[in-house]
C-alpha distance (Angstrom), angle and dihedral (degrees) to the residues before:
residue distance angle dihedral
X1 . . .
X2 3.72 . .
X3 3.75 122.3 .
X4 3.91 109.4 -139.9
X5 3.80 113.1 -135.9
X6 3.84 123.7 -125.6
X7 3.74 92.0 -95.8
X8 3.80 92.2 53.5
X9 3.80 99.3 92.5
X10 3.80 90.7 114.3
X11 3.81 88.8 53.1
X12 3.80 91.1 50.1
X13 3.83 91.6 47.8
X14 3.92 88.2 52.2
X15 3.75 90.9 49.1
X16 3.84 91.8 51.6
X17 3.72 91.0 46.5
X18 3.87 90.2 49.9
X19 3.79 90.6 49.2
X20 3.78 92.0 50.7
X21 3.87 90.9 48.3
X22 3.84 88.0 57.2
X23 3.84 94.7 39.3
X24 3.89 106.4 31.9
X25 3.73 93.8 172.8
X26 3.84 95.0 50.9
X27 3.78 118.2 123.7
X28 3.79 131.1 171.9
X29 3.76 144.2 138.7
X30 3.85 124.8 -98.7
X31 3.80 92.3 -91.3
X32 3.81 92.7 51.0
X33 3.83 91.9 48.0
X34 3.87 91.0 50.4
X35 3.83 91.5 44.2
X36 3.78 102.7 40.3
X37 3.83 115.9 10.8
X38 3.76 101.4 44.6
X39 3.79 101.0 40.3
X40 3.79 87.8 54.7
X41 3.81 84.8 59.3
X42 3.83 91.6 50.1
X43 3.87 95.0 -102.1
X44 3.76 126.6 129.3
X45 3.88 103.7 -162.2
X46 3.79 130.7 169.0
X47 3.81 116.8 -124.3
X48 3.76 92.7 -115.0
X49 3.81 90.0 60.4
X50 3.82 89.7 48.1
X51 3.81 89.4 54.4
X52 3.76 90.3 51.6
X53 3.82 92.5 49.6
X54 3.82 90.7 47.4
X55 3.83 90.4 49.4
X56 3.85 88.5 54.1
X57 3.84 90.6 46.9
X58 3.79 91.1 49.4
X59 3.77 91.3 53.4
X60 3.76 89.6 51.2
X61 3.86 92.8 48.4
X62 3.77 92.3 -119.8
X63 3.83 94.8 120.5
X64 3.78 134.0 24.6
X65 3.83 132.4 -155.5
X66 3.84 121.0 -120.1
X67 3.78 111.9 -161.2
X68 3.81 114.9 -140.1
X69 3.82 129.7 178.3
X70 3.82 91.8 -103.2
X71 3.77 95.5 43.6
X72 3.80 138.9 -68.7
X73 3.72 134.4 -54.8
X74 3.82 130.2 -161.7
X75 3.76 127.7 -133.0
X76 3.74 139.2 164.1
X77 3.78 111.7 -69.3
X78 3.82 90.0 -134.2
X79 3.80 95.1 43.5
X80 3.77 122.2 130.5
X81 3.80 97.1 -118.8
X82 3.83 119.2 99.4
């Protein structure tokens, strides 16, 4: 597994975007994305870097946040869930 450097936020954002392209109904929090999505793509990424990548994807309209009683999850902005 490859550890992504501090400057790799763009790489992490691309990996999240690719994961969502292959799994359009996927939704998880930052910890789940760091623990389950990215390792499956061969990346070892700290949660803080996942948050930075998600912030960038939010600004671009790629992902959206769904507020839940226990926290928030992220999913594709064009996903089929409501």
